[in-house]
FIPA-426803 format. One record per residue (C-alpha): residue number from 0; x, y, z. Coordinates in Angstrom, 1 decimal. Layout:
<rs>
<num->NUM c1->X c2->Y c3->Z>
...
</rs>
This chain:
<rs>
<num->0 c1->-32.3 c2->24.7 c3->5.2>
<num->1 c1->-28.6 c2->23.7 c3->4.8>
<num->2 c1->-29.0 c2->20.8 c3->7.3>
<num->3 c1->-32.2 c2->19.6 c3->5.6>
<num->4 c1->-30.5 c2->19.7 c3->2.2>
<num->5 c1->-27.5 c2->17.8 c3->3.6>
<num->6 c1->-29.8 c2->15.1 c3->5.0>
<num->7 c1->-31.5 c2->14.7 c3->1.7>
<num->8 c1->-28.3 c2->14.4 c3->-0.3>
<num->9 c1->-26.9 c2->12.0 c3->2.2>
<num->10 c1->-29.9 c2->9.8 c3->1.8>
<num->11 c1->-29.8 c2->9.8 c3->-2.0>
<num->12 c1->-26.0 c2->9.0 c3->-1.9>
<num->13 c1->-26.5 c2->6.1 c3->0.4>
<num->14 c1->-28.7 c2->4.6 c3->-2.4>
<num->15 c1->-26.6 c2->5.5 c3->-5.4>
<num->16 c1->-23.4 c2->4.2 c3->-3.8>
<num->17 c1->-24.9 c2->0.8 c3->-3.7>
<num->18 c1->-25.0 c2->0.7 c3->-7.5>
<num->19 c1->-22.0 c2->-0.5 c3->-9.4>
<num->20 c1->-19.8 c2->2.3 c3->-10.8>
<num->21 c1->-16.1 c2->2.4 c3->-12.0>
<num->22 c1->-13.9 c2->4.0 c3->-14.5>
<num->23 c1->-14.1 c2->2.8 c3->-18.1>
<num->24 c1->-11.3 c2->0.6 c3->-19.3>
<num->25 c1->-8.5 c2->2.0 c3->-21.3>
<num->26 c1->-7.0 c2->5.5 c3->-21.8>
<num->27 c1->-9.1 c2->8.5 c3->-22.2>
<num->28 c1->-8.2 c2->12.0 c3->-23.5>
<num->29 c1->-11.0 c2->14.5 c3->-24.1>
<num->30 c1->-10.4 c2->17.9 c3->-25.5>
<num->31 c1->-13.0 c2->20.7 c3->-25.4>
<num->32 c1->-12.5 c2->24.1 c3->-27.1>
<num->33 c1->-14.1 c2->27.3 c3->-25.9>
<num->34 c1->-17.2 c2->28.2 c3->-27.9>
<num->35 c1->-17.2 c2->24.8 c3->-29.8>
<num->36 c1->-20.1 c2->22.4 c3->-29.2>
<num->37 c1->-17.9 c2->19.5 c3->-30.6>
<num->38 c1->-15.4 c2->17.8 c3->-28.3>
<num->39 c1->-12.9 c2->15.1 c3->-29.2>
<num->40 c1->-12.7 c2->11.8 c3->-27.3>
<num->41 c1->-9.5 c2->9.9 c3->-28.1>
<num->42 c1->-9.3 c2->11.9 c3->-31.3>
<num->43 c1->-12.9 c2->11.2 c3->-32.4>
<num->44 c1->-15.3 c2->14.1 c3->-32.7>
<num->45 c1->-18.6 c2->13.9 c3->-30.9>
<num->46 c1->-21.2 c2->16.4 c3->-29.6>
<num->47 c1->-20.7 c2->17.6 c3->-26.1>
<num->48 c1->-24.5 c2->17.9 c3->-25.5>
<num->49 c1->-26.3 c2->16.0 c3->-28.4>
<num->50 c1->-28.8 c2->18.1 c3->-30.2>
<num->51 c1->-28.4 c2->21.0 c3->-27.7>
<num->52 c1->-25.3 c2->22.8 c3->-29.1>
<num->53 c1->-24.0 c2->23.5 c3->-25.5>
<num->54 c1->-20.5 c2->25.0 c3->-25.6>
<num->55 c1->-17.7 c2->25.4 c3->-23.0>
<num->56 c1->-17.4 c2->29.0 c3->-21.7>
<num->57 c1->-14.9 c2->31.0 c3->-19.7>
<num->58 c1->-16.2 c2->32.8 c3->-16.5>
<num->59 c1->-13.7 c2->34.8 c3->-14.4>
<num->60 c1->-10.8 c2->32.9 c3->-16.0>
<num->61 c1->-12.2 c2->29.5 c3->-15.3>
<num->62 c1->-13.5 c2->27.0 c3->-18.0>
<num->63 c1->-17.2 c2->25.8 c3->-17.3>
<num->64 c1->-18.5 c2->22.8 c3->-19.2>
<num->65 c1->-21.5 c2->20.5 c3->-19.2>
<num->66 c1->-19.7 c2->17.7 c3->-17.3>
<num->67 c1->-22.0 c2->14.7 c3->-17.8>
<num->68 c1->-20.5 c2->13.5 c3->-21.1>
<num->69 c1->-17.0 c2->13.5 c3->-19.6>
<num->70 c1->-17.9 c2->11.6 c3->-16.4>
<num->71 c1->-20.1 c2->9.1 c3->-18.0>
<num->72 c1->-17.5 c2->8.5 c3->-20.7>
<num->73 c1->-15.1 c2->7.6 c3->-18.0>
<num->74 c1->-17.6 c2->5.1 c3->-16.6>
<num->75 c1->-18.6 c2->7.4 c3->-13.7>
<num->76 c1->-22.0 c2->8.6 c3->-12.6>
<num->77 c1->-23.7 c2->12.0 c3->-12.5>
<num->78 c1->-26.6 c2->12.5 c3->-10.1>
<num->79 c1->-28.8 c2->15.6 c3->-10.2>
<num->80 c1->-30.9 c2->16.3 c3->-7.0>
<num->81 c1->-33.7 c2->18.7 c3->-8.1>
<num->82 c1->-34.9 c2->19.6 c3->-4.5>
<num->83 c1->-31.5 c2->21.0 c3->-3.5>
<num->84 c1->-30.1 c2->21.9 c3->-6.9>
<num->85 c1->-27.1 c2->19.6 c3->-6.2>
<num->86 c1->-24.8 c2->17.8 c3->-8.6>
<num->87 c1->-23.0 c2->14.7 c3->-7.4>
<num->88 c1->-20.2 c2->13.2 c3->-9.4>
<num->89 c1->-18.9 c2->9.7 c3->-8.6>
<num->90 c1->-15.9 c2->8.0 c3->-10.2>
<num->91 c1->-14.0 c2->5.1 c3->-8.7>
<num->92 c1->-13.6 c2->6.0 c3->-4.9>
<num->93 c1->-13.8 c2->9.7 c3->-5.6>
<num->94 c1->-16.9 c2->11.8 c3->-5.0>
<num->95 c1->-17.7 c2->15.4 c3->-5.6>
<num->96 c1->-20.8 c2->17.3 c3->-4.5>
<num->97 c1->-21.5 c2->20.8 c3->-5.9>
<num->98 c1->-24.5 c2->23.1 c3->-5.5>
<num->99 c1->-25.7 c2->25.6 c3->-8.0>
<num->100 c1->-24.5 c2->29.2 c3->-7.3>
<num->101 c1->-22.4 c2->28.2 c3->-4.4>
<num->102 c1->-18.6 c2->28.4 c3->-4.2>
<num->103 c1->-18.2 c2->25.7 c3->-1.6>
<num->104 c1->-18.1 c2->22.0 c3->-2.7>
<num->105 c1->-17.6 c2->18.6 c3->-0.9>
<num->106 c1->-14.7 c2->16.5 c3->-2.2>
<num->107 c1->-14.8 c2->13.1 c3->-0.6>
<num->108 c1->-16.6 c2->14.7 c3->2.3>
<num->109 c1->-14.2 c2->17.6 c3->2.8>
<num->110 c1->-15.2 c2->21.2 c3->2.0>
<num->111 c1->-13.2 c2->22.8 c3->-0.8>
<num->112 c1->-13.6 c2->26.3 c3->-2.2>
<num->113 c1->-14.3 c2->27.1 c3->-5.9>
<num->114 c1->-13.1 c2->30.2 c3->-7.8>
<num->115 c1->-16.3 c2->30.0 c3->-9.8>
<num->116 c1->-19.6 c2->28.6 c3->-8.8>
<num->117 c1->-21.6 c2->26.0 c3->-10.9>
<num->118 c1->-24.4 c2->27.7 c3->-12.7>
<num->119 c1->-27.4 c2->26.8 c3->-14.9>
<num->120 c1->-27.1 c2->28.3 c3->-18.5>
<num->121 c1->-29.7 c2->27.6 c3->-21.2>
<num->122 c1->-31.2 c2->24.8 c3->-18.9>
<num->123 c1->-27.7 c2->23.1 c3->-18.7>
<num->124 c1->-25.6 c2->22.7 c3->-15.5>
<num->125 c1->-22.1 c2->24.1 c3->-16.2>
<num->126 c1->-19.3 c2->23.0 c3->-13.9>
<num->127 c1->-15.7 c2->24.3 c3->-13.5>
<num->128 c1->-13.8 c2->21.5 c3->-15.3>
<num->129 c1->-10.4 c2->21.8 c3->-13.6>
<num->130 c1->-11.8 c2->21.7 c3->-10.2>
<num->131 c1->-13.8 c2->18.6 c3->-11.0>
<num->132 c1->-11.0 c2->16.8 c3->-12.9>
<num->133 c1->-8.5 c2->17.3 c3->-10.2>
<num->134 c1->-11.0 c2->16.3 c3->-7.5>
<num->135 c1->-11.6 c2->13.0 c3->-9.3>
<num->136 c1->-7.9 c2->12.3 c3->-9.7>
<num->137 c1->-7.7 c2->13.1 c3->-13.5>
<num->138 c1->-5.2 c2->15.0 c3->-15.4>
<num->139 c1->-6.1 c2->18.4 c3->-16.8>
<num->140 c1->-4.3 c2->20.7 c3->-19.1>
<num->141 c1->-5.1 c2->24.2 c3->-20.6>
<num->142 c1->-3.8 c2->25.3 c3->-24.0>
<num->143 c1->-4.1 c2->29.0 c3->-24.0>
<num->144 c1->-3.3 c2->29.4 c3->-27.7>
<num->145 c1->-6.1 c2->27.2 c3->-28.9>
<num->146 c1->-8.3 c2->27.9 c3->-25.9>
<num->147 c1->-8.6 c2->24.2 c3->-25.4>
<num->148 c1->-8.9 c2->22.1 c3->-22.1>
<num->149 c1->-7.8 c2->18.5 c3->-22.0>
<num->150 c1->-8.9 c2->15.9 c3->-19.5>
<num->151 c1->-6.7 c2->12.9 c3->-19.2>
<num->152 c1->-6.9 c2->9.3 c3->-17.8>
<num->153 c1->-4.4 c2->6.6 c3->-18.4>
<num->154 c1->-3.9 c2->2.9 c3->-17.3>
<num->155 c1->-1.9 c2->-0.2 c3->-18.0>
<num->156 c1->-4.2 c2->-3.0 c3->-19.2>
<num->157 c1->-3.6 c2->-6.7 c3->-19.3>
<num->158 c1->-3.3 c2->-6.7 c3->-23.1>
<num->159 c1->-0.5 c2->-4.1 c3->-23.0>
<num->160 c1->1.2 c2->-6.1 c3->-20.3>
<num->161 c1->1.1 c2->-9.3 c3->-22.5>
<num->162 c1->2.6 c2->-7.5 c3->-25.5>
<num->163 c1->5.3 c2->-5.8 c3->-23.4>
<num->164 c1->6.4 c2->-9.1 c3->-21.8>
<num->165 c1->6.8 c2->-10.6 c3->-25.2>
<num->166 c1->9.2 c2->-7.8 c3->-26.2>
<num->167 c1->11.3 c2->-7.7 c3->-23.0>
<num->168 c1->14.2 c2->-10.1 c3->-22.8>
<num->169 c1->15.3 c2->-11.7 c3->-19.6>
<num->170 c1->17.7 c2->-9.5 c3->-17.6>
<num->171 c1->21.1 c2->-10.0 c3->-19.0>
<num->172 c1->23.4 c2->-7.6 c3->-17.2>
<num->173 c1->22.2 c2->-4.3 c3->-18.5>
<num->174 c1->20.2 c2->-1.8 c3->-16.6>
<num->175 c1->17.7 c2->-1.2 c3->-19.5>
<num->176 c1->16.8 c2->-2.2 c3->-23.0>
<num->177 c1->15.1 c2->-0.3 c3->-25.9>
<num->178 c1->11.6 c2->-1.5 c3->-26.7>
<num->179 c1->9.6 c2->-0.9 c3->-29.9>
<num->180 c1->12.6 c2->0.4 c3->-31.7>
<num->181 c1->13.1 c2->3.0 c3->-29.0>
<num->182 c1->9.8 c2->4.7 c3->-30.2>
<num->183 c1->7.2 c2->5.5 c3->-27.4>
<num->184 c1->3.7 c2->4.1 c3->-27.7>
<num->185 c1->1.9 c2->7.5 c3->-27.5>
<num->186 c1->-1.2 c2->7.8 c3->-29.6>
<num->187 c1->-1.5 c2->11.1 c3->-31.5>
<num->188 c1->-4.3 c2->12.3 c3->-29.2>
<num->189 c1->-2.1 c2->11.7 c3->-26.2>
<num->190 c1->0.5 c2->14.2 c3->-27.3>
<num->191 c1->-0.5 c2->17.4 c3->-25.7>
<num->192 c1->1.5 c2->20.7 c3->-25.8>
<num->193 c1->0.2 c2->22.0 c3->-22.4>
<num->194 c1->1.3 c2->20.8 c3->-19.1>
<num->195 c1->-0.5 c2->18.3 c3->-16.9>
<num->196 c1->0.4 c2->15.4 c3->-14.6>
<num->197 c1->-1.7 c2->12.2 c3->-13.9>
<num->198 c1->-1.2 c2->9.4 c3->-11.5>
<num->199 c1->-3.2 c2->6.2 c3->-11.9>
<num->200 c1->-5.4 c2->4.7 c3->-9.2>
<num->201 c1->-3.8 c2->2.2 c3->-6.8>
<num->202 c1->-5.1 c2->-1.3 c3->-7.5>
<num->203 c1->-6.7 c2->-3.7 c3->-5.0>
<num->204 c1->-3.6 c2->-4.5 c3->-3.2>
<num->205 c1->-2.2 c2->-1.0 c3->-3.2>
<num->206 c1->0.2 c2->-1.1 c3->-6.3>
<num->207 c1->0.8 c2->1.9 c3->-8.4>
<num->208 c1->-0.4 c2->2.2 c3->-12.0>
<num->209 c1->0.8 c2->4.7 c3->-14.6>
<num->210 c1->2.4 c2->8.0 c3->-14.1>
<num->211 c1->1.7 c2->10.3 c3->-17.2>
<num->212 c1->2.5 c2->13.8 c3->-17.8>
<num->213 c1->3.2 c2->16.6 c3->-20.2>
<num->214 c1->6.1 c2->18.1 c3->-18.5>
<num->215 c1->6.7 c2->21.9 c3->-18.9>
<num->216 c1->8.7 c2->24.4 c3->-17.0>
<num->217 c1->5.4 c2->25.7 c3->-15.3>
<num->218 c1->4.9 c2->22.5 c3->-13.3>
<num->219 c1->8.6 c2->21.9 c3->-12.5>
<num->220 c1->9.5 c2->22.4 c3->-8.8>
<num->221 c1->11.1 c2->25.6 c3->-7.5>
<num->222 c1->11.9 c2->24.3 c3->-4.0>
<num->223 c1->13.8 c2->21.1 c3->-2.8>
<num->224 c1->12.1 c2->17.8 c3->-2.5>
<num->225 c1->10.3 c2->17.2 c3->0.9>
<num->226 c1->10.3 c2->14.0 c3->2.9>
<num->227 c1->8.7 c2->10.9 c3->1.3>
<num->228 c1->9.3 c2->8.5 c3->4.3>
<num->229 c1->5.6 c2->8.6 c3->5.2>
<num->230 c1->4.8 c2->6.5 c3->2.2>
<num->231 c1->5.2 c2->2.7 c3->2.3>
<num->232 c1->5.0 c2->1.3 c3->-1.3>
<num->233 c1->4.0 c2->-2.4 c3->-1.8>
<num->234 c1->6.9 c2->-4.7 c3->-1.0>
<num->235 c1->8.8 c2->-2.1 c3->0.8>
<num->236 c1->11.6 c2->-3.3 c3->3.2>
<num->237 c1->14.5 c2->-1.4 c3->4.7>
<num->238 c1->17.4 c2->-3.6 c3->3.8>
<num->239 c1->21.1 c2->-2.8 c3->4.0>
<num->240 c1->23.9 c2->-4.4 c3->2.0>
<num->241 c1->27.0 c2->-2.5 c3->3.1>
<num->242 c1->29.9 c2->-2.6 c3->0.6>
<num->243 c1->27.7 c2->-4.3 c3->-1.9>
<num->244 c1->25.4 c2->-1.4 c3->-3.1>
<num->245 c1->26.3 c2->2.2 c3->-3.6>
<num->246 c1->24.4 c2->3.9 c3->-0.8>
<num->247 c1->24.1 c2->0.6 c3->1.1>
<num->248 c1->20.3 c2->0.4 c3->0.9>
<num->249 c1->18.8 c2->-2.1 c3->-1.5>
<num->250 c1->15.5 c2->-0.3 c3->-2.0>
<num->251 c1->14.6 c2->3.4 c3->-2.7>
<num->252 c1->11.1 c2->4.9 c3->-2.7>
<num->253 c1->11.3 c2->5.3 c3->-6.4>
<num->254 c1->9.2 c2->8.1 c3->-8.1>
<num->255 c1->7.5 c2->7.1 c3->-11.3>
<num->256 c1->7.7 c2->10.6 c3->-12.4>
<num->257 c1->10.8 c2->12.3 c3->-10.8>
<num->258 c1->10.4 c2->15.2 c3->-8.3>
<num->259 c1->12.6 c2->17.2 c3->-10.6>
<num->260 c1->10.0 c2->17.0 c3->-13.3>
<num->261 c1->6.7 c2->17.6 c3->-11.5>
<num->262 c1->7.5 c2->18.4 c3->-8.0>
<num->263 c1->5.6 c2->15.5 c3->-6.4>
<num->264 c1->6.8 c2->14.5 c3->-3.0>
<num->265 c1->4.9 c2->11.9 c3->-0.8>
<num->266 c1->2.3 c2->11.0 c3->-3.5>
<num->267 c1->1.5 c2->7.3 c3->-2.9>
<num->268 c1->0.3 c2->6.9 c3->-6.4>
<num->269 c1->3.8 c2->8.0 c3->-7.6>
<num->270 c1->6.1 c2->5.8 c3->-5.4>
<num->271 c1->7.1 c2->2.2 c3->-5.9>
<num->272 c1->9.6 c2->0.0 c3->-4.3>
<num->273 c1->12.7 c2->0.2 c3->-6.6>
<num->274 c1->16.2 c2->-1.1 c3->-6.3>
<num->275 c1->19.0 c2->1.3 c3->-6.1>
<num->276 c1->20.2 c2->0.1 c3->-9.5>
<num->277 c1->16.8 c2->0.7 c3->-11.1>
<num->278 c1->16.6 c2->4.2 c3->-9.6>
<num->279 c1->20.1 c2->5.4 c3->-10.4>
<num->280 c1->21.3 c2->3.3 c3->-13.4>
<num->281 c1->18.0 c2->2.6 c3->-15.0>
<num->282 c1->15.7 c2->5.7 c3->-14.7>
<num->283 c1->17.8 c2->8.6 c3->-13.6>
<num->284 c1->19.7 c2->9.2 c3->-16.9>
<num->285 c1->16.4 c2->9.6 c3->-18.8>
<num->286 c1->14.9 c2->11.8 c3->-16.1>
<num->287 c1->18.0 c2->14.0 c3->-16.2>
<num->288 c1->17.8 c2->14.1 c3->-20.1>
<num->289 c1->14.3 c2->15.3 c3->-20.0>
<num->290 c1->15.0 c2->17.8 c3->-17.3>
<num->291 c1->18.0 c2->19.3 c3->-19.2>
<num->292 c1->16.0 c2->19.5 c3->-22.5>
<num->293 c1->13.1 c2->21.4 c3->-20.9>
<num->294 c1->15.5 c2->23.7 c3->-19.1>
<num->295 c1->17.3 c2->24.4 c3->-22.3>
<num->296 c1->14.3 c2->24.7 c3->-24.7>
<num->297 c1->11.3 c2->25.6 c3->-22.6>
<num->298 c1->9.4 c2->22.9 c3->-24.6>
<num->299 c1->7.0 c2->20.2 c3->-23.3>
<num->300 c1->7.9 c2->16.5 c3->-23.1>
<num->301 c1->5.3 c2->13.8 c3->-22.9>
<num->302 c1->6.6 c2->11.4 c3->-20.1>
<num->303 c1->5.0 c2->8.1 c3->-19.1>
<num->304 c1->6.4 c2->5.8 c3->-16.5>
<num->305 c1->4.6 c2->2.4 c3->-16.1>
<num->306 c1->5.6 c2->-0.1 c3->-13.3>
<num->307 c1->5.3 c2->-3.7 c3->-14.6>
<num->308 c1->4.0 c2->-6.2 c3->-12.0>
<num->309 c1->3.8 c2->-10.0 c3->-12.5>
<num->310 c1->0.6 c2->-11.5 c3->-11.3>
<num->311 c1->0.2 c2->-10.7 c3->-7.6>
<num->312 c1->3.8 c2->-9.6 c3->-7.0>
<num->313 c1->4.3 c2->-6.6 c3->-4.6>
<num->314 c1->7.5 c2->-5.4 c3->-6.2>
<num->315 c1->7.5 c2->-4.4 c3->-9.8>
<num->316 c1->9.7 c2->-6.5 c3->-12.3>
<num->317 c1->10.7 c2->-3.2 c3->-14.0>
<num->318 c1->9.5 c2->0.1 c3->-15.3>
<num->319 c1->8.6 c2->1.1 c3->-18.9>
<num->320 c1->9.7 c2->4.6 c3->-19.7>
<num->321 c1->8.5 c2->6.7 c3->-22.6>
<num->322 c1->9.4 c2->10.2 c3->-23.7>
<num->323 c1->8.6 c2->12.5 c3->-26.6>
<num->324 c1->9.3 c2->16.1 c3->-27.0>
<num->325 c1->6.1 c2->17.8 c3->-28.3>
<num->326 c1->7.0 c2->21.1 c3->-30.1>
<num->327 c1->9.8 c2->19.6 c3->-32.2>
<num->328 c1->7.9 c2->16.3 c3->-32.7>
<num->329 c1->10.5 c2->14.1 c3->-31.0>
<num->330 c1->13.7 c2->15.6 c3->-32.4>
<num->331 c1->14.9 c2->16.5 c3->-29.0>
<num->332 c1->13.6 c2->13.6 c3->-26.8>
<num->333 c1->12.3 c2->10.3 c3->-28.1>
<num->334 c1->12.8 c2->7.1 c3->-26.2>
<num->335 c1->11.0 c2->3.8 c3->-25.1>
<num->336 c1->13.0 c2->1.8 c3->-22.7>
<num->337 c1->12.3 c2->-0.9 c3->-20.1>
<num->338 c1->14.4 c2->-0.6 c3->-16.9>
<num->339 c1->15.0 c2->-3.8 c3->-14.9>
<num->340 c1->14.2 c2->-3.6 c3->-11.1>
<num->341 c1->17.2 c2->-5.8 c3->-10.2>
<num->342 c1->20.3 c2->-5.4 c3->-8.1>
<num->343 c1->23.6 c2->-7.0 c3->-9.0>
<num->344 c1->24.7 c2->-9.3 c3->-6.2>
<num->345 c1->21.2 c2->-9.6 c3->-4.7>
<num->346 c1->18.3 c2->-11.8 c3->-5.4>
<num->347 c1->14.9 c2->-10.2 c3->-5.0>
<num->348 c1->11.7 c2->-12.1 c3->-4.2>
<num->349 c1->9.2 c2->-10.0 c3->-6.1>
<num->350 c1->6.2 c2->-11.5 c3->-4.5>
<num->351 c1->7.2 c2->-10.2 c3->-1.0>
<num->352 c1->10.2 c2->-7.8 c3->-1.3>
<num->353 c1->12.4 c2->-10.2 c3->0.6>
<num->354 c1->16.0 c2->-10.5 c3->-0.7>
<num->355 c1->19.0 c2->-12.7 c3->-0.4>
<num->356 c1->22.8 c2->-11.8 c3->-0.9>
<num->357 c1->24.1 c2->-14.1 c3->-3.6>
<num->358 c1->27.7 c2->-12.9 c3->-3.4>
<num->359 c1->30.0 c2->-10.6 c3->-5.4>
<num->360 c1->32.2 c2->-13.1 c3->-6.9>
<num->361 c1->31.7 c2->-12.3 c3->-10.6>
<num->362 c1->33.4 c2->-13.4 c3->-13.8>
<num->363 c1->33.9 c2->-9.9 c3->-15.1>
<num->364 c1->32.8 c2->-6.3 c3->-14.4>
<num->365 c1->31.1 c2->-3.6 c3->-16.6>
<num->366 c1->29.4 c2->-0.3 c3->-16.3>
<num->367 c1->25.8 c2->0.6 c3->-17.4>
<num->368 c1->26.9 c2->2.5 c3->-20.5>
<num->369 c1->30.3 c2->0.9 c3->-21.3>
<num->370 c1->31.0 c2->-1.0 c3->-24.4>
<num->371 c1->33.6 c2->-3.4 c3->-22.7>
<num->372 c1->33.9 c2->-5.8 c3->-19.8>
<num->373 c1->36.7 c2->-5.8 c3->-17.4>
<num->374 c1->38.5 c2->-8.3 c3->-15.1>
<num->375 c1->39.6 c2->-5.5 c3->-12.7>
<num->376 c1->36.6 c2->-3.5 c3->-11.4>
<num->377 c1->38.7 c2->-0.4 c3->-10.9>
<num->378 c1->39.4 c2->-0.3 c3->-14.6>
<num->379 c1->35.8 c2->0.2 c3->-15.6>
<num->380 c1->35.3 c2->3.1 c3->-13.1>
<num->381 c1->33.2 c2->4.1 c3->-10.2>
<num->382 c1->29.9 c2->2.6 c3->-11.5>
<num->383 c1->31.3 c2->-0.8 c3->-12.2>
<num->384 c1->29.2 c2->-3.9 c3->-11.2>
<num->385 c1->29.7 c2->-7.6 c3->-11.5>
<num->386 c1->28.2 c2->-9.9 c3->-14.1>
<num->387 c1->28.8 c2->-13.2 c3->-15.8>
<num->388 c1->31.0 c2->-13.3 c3->-18.9>
<num->389 c1->28.1 c2->-14.9 c3->-20.7>
<num->390 c1->25.8 c2->-12.0 c3->-19.8>
<num->391 c1->28.5 c2->-9.6 c3->-20.8>
<num->392 c1->28.9 c2->-11.2 c3->-24.2>
<num->393 c1->25.2 c2->-11.5 c3->-24.8>
<num->394 c1->25.0 c2->-7.8 c3->-24.1>
<num->395 c1->27.5 c2->-7.3 c3->-27.0>
<num->396 c1->30.4 c2->-6.2 c3->-24.8>
<num->397 c1->34.0 c2->-6.8 c3->-25.9>
<num->398 c1->37.0 c2->-7.4 c3->-23.6>
<num->399 c1->39.0 c2->-4.5 c3->-22.3>
<num->400 c1->42.4 c2->-4.6 c3->-23.9>
<num->401 c1->44.1 c2->-3.3 c3->-20.7>
<num->402 c1->42.9 c2->-5.7 c3->-18.0>
<num->403 c1->41.4 c2->-8.7 c3->-19.8>
<num->404 c1->43.9 c2->-11.3 c3->-20.8>
</rs>
């Protein structure tokens, strides 16, 4: 019987997969409260199951919901095969097959175990939402206080790219610049006081999209980071510039959301080709700030990291970082900065990842956070790097009274 059912489902899927399907454009946050027939989609109330009053329930500690509204809202497809009592969920390149009253499912063809089996209640198929959300690559959070589950998708759209590029100045010798008055772009419905992490789909040429999380202590790692060398981000090249770059290597496999925040290792949706300067001088100070705040307070921080690619380039021009502390409404953490994916002394070809040494004969020297420029690199300290006097002055720096004459 199991073999016959598998053949039937396979035949139906061969047909359904020929039909166009893809995720809906834009960001998506749906919240469902246990025992409430109303859900919120991007802050707007709507019925979960129109005119039926179907409500999410908890069975053996797992939240079961009628999943159709969520999947179709994302632009996916839900297929019900009556003969085998099979539910098939399709979104992007992800596919989940579940059978009523069975604790084994197929996720992209691989068997996975469920804690709670799907079941039919009041003529509605109820599915464990966390299992489905994670299987489809979505973010999912559970707020125990309000008995609410959140399902999250995020993406960086062309309109957002255009607006950002109008606000970002050309690189002028600083590792990062504040954007939008240093206020993050989070919508109210995106601010969630329960932990989750989400990593966007790779695009058609393998480039990362958004990394988005509500970071809490419960998802921070308790073990050291593992190897990430198995991942080759777009534009990756192993290039050494000894004596020019701290650490010698031009590129790092750069986490969009740092390992210290969510514990991700070799996740190809979370790693881009980033210069050492981007990784250490641009992003790390903000990652450390978020980590220290959460360790001290136990609060959550909304954290979004968006790589910004021009046209068909394989290497990102930079990364937009946003942070906002949830429980204190931004009092502890609130930033919106663009970090440049550059390396002083090296010219990067963003279309390929190739690079050229352009020399270290600079007019003056400065540090990422310093207020002055120097003629002696040792005067500025260990993190000094070269720049032109024009760029230093454009950045608002003043001459060091000790070494600049």
